[in-house]
N, C-alpha and C positions, 0 to 999 in steps of 0.2 A: 504494500500500500504506500509506504513512504520510501520508495526505492530512490536512492540517490540524494537524500536529504543531507547526509553527512559526507558526501563526496566532493563538495565544493572547496573553495579556499577557506583556510582557517583565518584567525585574527592576524597572524603573522603575514599571511599573503596579502591581506588588505592593507596593512601598514606599508609593506614594501611597494605595493602598487601606488599608493598615495605618494610615497617618497619619490618614486620614479616619475610621476606626472609633475610633481613640484619641481624636480630637477630639470625635466624637459622644458617646462615653461620658463624657468630661470635662464636656460641656455637660449631660448628663442628671444626673450626680452633683451638679453645681453647682445645678441647678434644684431637685433634691430637698433639698439642704442648705438652700437658702433657704426652701423651703416648710415644713420641719420644723426650726427652729433648736433648738439644744441649750440647756439652762438654764445660765446663767452664775452664778458665785458672786456677782457684783454684784446680780443679781436676788434672790438669797436674802438678801443683806444689806439690800436695800430692805424686804423683809418684816419683818425683825427691827427695822429702824429705825422702822417705823410705830408700834411699841409702845414705843419708847424715849423717854426724856425728852430735851428739848433739850440738857441738860448731857451726857447720854450720847453724843448725836450729836456734840457739840463735842469730847468726849474722843476719840472714834473718828477724827474728822477730823485732830486733832493727831497721833494715833498713826500714821495713814497718811501723814502728811507733806503733807496738802493745805493746811494753814495753818501759819504760823510762830508762835513764842512770843509776840511782841508782839500779833499779831492774836488769838491765843488769849486772852491776858489781857484785851484790850479787849472781846471778845465775852463772856467769863466775867463781867466787871463788868456788862455790860448784862443778863445773865441773872439776876444776883443780885437778890434782893428789896430794893427801896429803899422807905423810908417816904415816904408821901404828904405833901407840904407843905400846911399849912393845916388839917389834920385833928387832932382830939384835944382 
């Protein structure tokens, strides 16, 4: 009468099947995320910096903490216009 009622998956089989599907969905989400990356704020900053002057870029780097004060002063001195020797 109840032929085959106990021949199916046990609790362990169900747990493994759920874990398999969760892992498969995680892989699919990971692949889709890599195929369609989101835009980062760094990428938008690069577009802005292309039209910026070198002095503006130097100021931004100091504000972000990428360079320290003495480095900023040295680079600022290199960017300032210097008279050419032997002309005039």
